[in-house]
C-alpha positions as CSV (number, residue, x, y, z in Angstrom):
1,D,-19.7,142.7,-5.6
2,D,-20.6,139.9,-7.9
3,V,-23.9,138.1,-7.3
4,S,-24.4,134.7,-8.8
5,T,-27.4,132.5,-8.9
6,F,-27.8,128.9,-9.7
7,E,-30.3,128.0,-12.3
8,P,-30.6,124.4,-13.4
9,E,-30.7,123.7,-17.1
10,T,-34.2,123.7,-18.5
11,F,-33.5,122.0,-21.8
12,P,-35.6,118.9,-22.3
13,T,-33.6,115.6,-21.9
14,I,-36.4,113.2,-22.9
15,F,-38.8,113.1,-25.9
16,V,-41.6,110.8,-26.9
17,N,-43.1,110.4,-30.4
18,P,-45.6,109.8,-31.9
19,N,-48.0,111.1,-29.3
20,P,-50.8,109.9,-29.3
21,A,-49.2,106.5,-30.1
22,R,-51.2,103.8,-31.9
23,N,-48.9,100.8,-32.5
24,Y,-45.5,101.9,-31.1
25,F,-43.8,104.9,-29.6
26,N,-40.2,106.0,-29.4
27,I,-38.5,107.4,-26.3
28,T,-35.4,109.5,-27.2
29,V,-33.0,110.8,-24.6
30,T,-30.2,113.3,-25.0
31,E,-27.9,111.4,-22.7
32,P,-27.2,107.6,-22.7
33,G,-27.6,106.1,-19.2
34,T,-30.9,108.0,-18.6
35,L,-33.3,106.1,-16.4
36,V,-36.7,105.9,-18.0
37,S,-39.9,104.8,-16.0
38,I,-43.4,104.6,-17.3
39,Y,-46.4,104.8,-15.0
40,N,-50.1,104.3,-15.7
41,I,-52.8,106.7,-14.6
42,S,-53.0,104.9,-11.3
43,G,-49.3,105.5,-10.6
44,Q,-48.4,101.8,-11.1
45,L,-44.8,101.4,-12.5
46,I,-45.2,99.4,-15.7
47,F,-41.7,99.9,-17.3
48,H,-38.3,100.8,-16.0
49,E,-35.0,100.7,-17.9
50,K,-31.7,102.4,-18.2
51,V,-31.5,103.6,-21.8
52,E,-27.9,102.9,-22.9
53,S,-28.4,104.3,-26.4
54,T,-30.4,107.4,-27.4
55,T,-33.7,105.8,-28.6
56,I,-35.8,102.9,-27.6
57,T,-39.0,101.8,-29.3
58,L,-41.9,100.2,-27.4
59,D,-44.9,98.3,-28.7
60,T,-48.2,99.8,-27.4
61,S,-49.9,96.4,-27.4
62,T,-48.4,95.6,-24.0
63,F,-49.7,98.8,-22.5
64,G,-53.4,99.1,-23.5
65,S,-55.4,102.3,-24.0
66,G,-55.0,105.2,-21.6
67,L,-52.8,108.0,-20.3
68,Y,-49.3,107.2,-19.2
69,F,-46.5,109.3,-17.6
70,I,-43.0,108.8,-18.8
71,R,-40.3,109.9,-16.4
72,G,-36.7,110.3,-17.3
73,I,-33.7,111.1,-15.0
74,S,-30.4,111.8,-16.9
75,P,-27.2,110.9,-15.1
76,S,-25.7,114.4,-15.3
77,K,-28.8,116.4,-14.2
78,N,-30.2,113.9,-11.7
79,L,-33.5,115.8,-11.9
80,P,-36.7,114.0,-13.0
81,E,-38.5,115.2,-16.1
82,T,-42.0,113.9,-16.8
83,L,-43.9,113.7,-20.1
84,R,-47.5,112.5,-20.9
85,L,-48.3,109.8,-23.4
86,V,-51.7,109.0,-24.8
87,I,-52.5,105.5,-26.2
88,P,-56.0,105.6,-27.8
């Protein structure tokens, strides 16, 4: 008998650089159409966008210093992936 198991892909689908970010940061996704959300340390949603290309660049001056959580959900996986971003 064959036994099969389902294991979701564990390859990252979202990347952020530079980190820590001083003036700007890039969010790169492996799949266009990925939903990207950014939350502050209090859990407040401060950015939400469907990324239609593979990279977006954001200016840190609109965020302020602190720790942020970047969450991406790719259209094919539909599983959230979360990264941390530090803005000094």
